[in-house]
N, C-alpha and C positions, 0 to 999 in steps of 0.2 A: 855344810856337814850334816842336819839332821837327815839329809834327801840323802846323803851319801850313806849314813848310818839305817837306814830306812832301807836303803836298799840292803844293805848286808846282810839284815835281817829279811829280807824276804830271800836273798842267796842261800839264805840255812832251809826254808822252806822249800828251797828248788832242788837243792841239793839230797834232800831227802829224799828226793821222791823219785833219786837216781842212788839210790844209799846203794855199793857193792862196794864189794875187796879193794881197800885203796889204802892209803900212808897209814901207816900203824905208830904207836911210843918208840919215840925216835932216841927219848931225854931219859934215860939211865938211871940220869944222877940228881933227876925230881922227885920231891917226895910222891909222886906220885906210883905204885907199885903195880905189875902182877898180876894174876894169880895163877896156879897152874895150869889153866885154859888160857890163856896170856889175855882175859882181858882188864882191863885196867880198875885198880879199887880205885873207889870214890870215898877219899880217907878226906877229912876235911871237910864232908859236904855230907855224910849222915848213915846209916844204917842201906841193904841192899835191898832194904823190903818188907813189909809185915810175914808174907808166906817165908821167908830164912826162917832159918835154924833158931831157935831165942828169940823170936822176932818178939816177942814178948817186955824179954828183961830186956833188950837192946831198946825197946819202944820207950821204956819207963824211964832207962837213962836216956835216951834221946830226948826225952822235957824237961828234966832234972839239968841237964848241958843248954838245953837252948835257955832254960830261967837264968844260969847265972851269966852265959853268952848277951844277953837280952841286956840285964844289969848294969854290964862292963859298956858296951856299946851305950846304954842311956845316959850311963854317966860321961860320958865321953865327947858323944855326939848331938844326948836331946830327946828326951823322948817323939817330938815330932817327927825329926831325921829316921831316925830307928822306927817305928812303923811304917813311915815311907819306903826305907827302904826293904822292909820283909815284903810289903805289898807289890815292890819292883822286881824280887823273888821271883812270888808268887807267878808272877804275870810270864816269867821267865822262863819258868815248867809249862806252863803252858801254853806257848808257844811254840818250849820244843815240843809236848805234845799234839799241839794240831800240825806242825809239822809232818810227826809219823802220821796222821790217819790223811795226810795231804797224798804223802805217799803213796800207802794203801790203796789210797782213789785212782791216783795216778797207775798204778800198773794193774788196775780190775778195767779202768779203762783201756789199754794195754793189750787187757786180754788174758792178763793174766790173772793165776789165785789172790797175789797180796804182795805186795812189795817184797817180802823176802823169796817169793818166790822167783820173782822177775828178776830180783839182785845177784841170786845167784845163778841164774842160767846166764845171765852177760857175762859174769865173770865164765864164766866153763868154757862162754862158747870165745871171750877171748885169751884164756889158757889151752884152747883146742887147736883153735889159729895161731898161736907163737909160738907153741912146741908140736903143732903136730900130735897129737895127742887120737891113739887108734881108740878103736871102741872101745876092748877093753878098759883099755886105761882111763878113759871118757866116764863110763861109769865107777870107778874108785878113786876119781879126785870130785867126781859131783858129789859124793859123800863129805869130803874134805873140805870142799866150797861151800856147800849148806851147815855143816859145822860151825865153819870163819862168820858170814855170814849172820846166821843166828847169835853171834857174840856181839859183832860190832853193832845189831840192831838191840840188843838186852841192852849193852850199854846205855845208849841213849837211856832206856826207863830205868834204870838203875840211878841215871845219874836228876833226871826228875822228880823219883822218888823222893833222893838224898835232898834234894834242893826243899823240899817240901815238906820232910822228916823234920830232920839238921837245919836251917838257913841258916844260924852264923856265919859260917864262913863267908859265902855270900854276900849277907849283908853286910857285913865287916869292909870286906872287898867295894863294894859301892859305896859305902861313906865314905872310906880314906879316899877315895877316886872324888870323891861329892869335894869335900875338904882340898885334895891337891891342887883343884880347875878352882880353888879359889884362892890358891896360894896358905894356905890354912898351917901346911905342913913340905918339908920336903920333898924333894921326888927319894931319895933313901927311904925318908918314913913311908911311901906308900908303896914302895916298892915293899917292906918289910912286913905290911900289913897285908899285903895281899897278893903277898908271891907265892904262896902255896895254895891256894885255891885258886889261881890264875892256871898255877900247872896243871891241874886235876880239870880243869875246861880244855886247856889247850891240849890234853892226851889222850881226854877221853873222846874231843869231837873231832881227832885226826885220827882216832882208833873205826871211830864210828860214820863219819860223813867225809868223803873224800870227794873230789872234784875230778875229773874226766882225763886227768895229761894223760899222755904216755905213759905206757905200760905201769900208773897208778894201780895198775890192778894185781900187781907182783912185786910189791914190795916191802910187802906184810915180810918179814923174818918168821915169825911161824907156818906161814903156811910156806914158804921156802923149805920151809923145814918136816912137814910133813908132807911135800909132793916129794920129794928128792928121792925114797926108795921107790915113788911109781912109774919114774923115767926113766930110760937108759942113758946109757955115757951120754951122748951125742946129746942128749935132751937137755941130763943136766948141764949141761957148758953151756947150752943157749939160755937156759935159766938165767945162768949168775952173768951171764952177759947183759940180759935183760934188762938183772937188776941192778946193774951197770948202770945202765945206759939211763935206768927212769932216775933211779940217786942222783947224776949228775944233773938229766935235765929238771928235776927239781931242785935242785942247788941251785940253778944258773938262771930259774926263772925269774923274771922280772917286774911279773904284774905285782902289783901293791896287793896288799893283803887289805880286804872289806871290813869295817868293822861288826864286831859278831862271829867272824869268818875265822873256822879254825881255832875256836875259843880265846879271838882277842876282842875282850872287852873292854870298850874306851873307857881314859879317867874321863866324867863330864859331871855337871849337876845336879844333883836329885832330881829338879823338876824337870827340866829337860831332857832327864833318861827316861819320866814318869811320862812324859809327851810322847817320846822317841817310841815305849812299849805300846803305847793309847794306839799310836798311828800302823806300829806293827800287825796289835792284835784285827783292827779293821784293815789289816790287805788282808791277811791270814783266813780271817773270816768271810772277808768279799773271795776270794780264793777257793775257800771250800765250798761257798755257793755255786761259782761258774762249775766245778768239777763236778756237782751233784746235776746241776742241768745239761751236762756234757751227760753222767748219766740218762734219765731220763729220755735223749736225744737219742743217743744209743738202745734205750729199753723201747721204745717209740716206732725206731726204723732199725727193725733187725736186719743185722748180714741175711741178704739171700741167700739160701740151699742151691748146693747145684744139680740136677735130676738126672 
């Protein structure tokens, strides 16, 4: 079980290396809502960040809320477990930061300026091939795609900020998972304690990190809505067909979802989860060292120029 979880965490880091337009928020009845630009809000996980409008007031409010939630969690689960759940939450935020760093490092090794630039190019190339875009259309679509990719990658940063500024929701989910795995609470009680936070995780990760399944770069309804005015009638029909095929492929997929992939946080004992995060940190540290090594080799052996 532990090895599968570590592989799942590794999957997040590796998926981040290929972040591009993918699965969008599909659960409109969840407590997570979209902003006017299509990015999911991290309700229940904290503020949008220090530079957001009114950030100072939000931080003060966040501190008060954290103190209140800490008291409630300590009373219910004990001081030691509450402290460990906060450490694990901080480790998770760090893992996501590492994943995004790996994304940039991998993109640079591939010749791109950043993961954002590589992701935009991949998505544009895919749309061009599938919809037969003209040069004029490509120029307009490139701007649309770049904006959508940016929103996806910013969503991960906002999630990590929220996990640090207001970790109460994640801590409660982790603690409830520990209690459920020890059979101290019922499945219904676990769902009640974790449902909102897991919905946030699922929607943000689905919005930001996607696999490379067939057609996954056009299952984003907001992207499709923005593309439609740029496309001709036949291309719009092609887009509709491709979206239907992609949704059908996703629905019929029988591939098991790995722990931590797409917001799938397993309920497990605190100590085991802490050990898992420690192993994941070693993995991401090793991956970053490997990337740095490749970068050094590339610098030492530049590609020869043609004369």
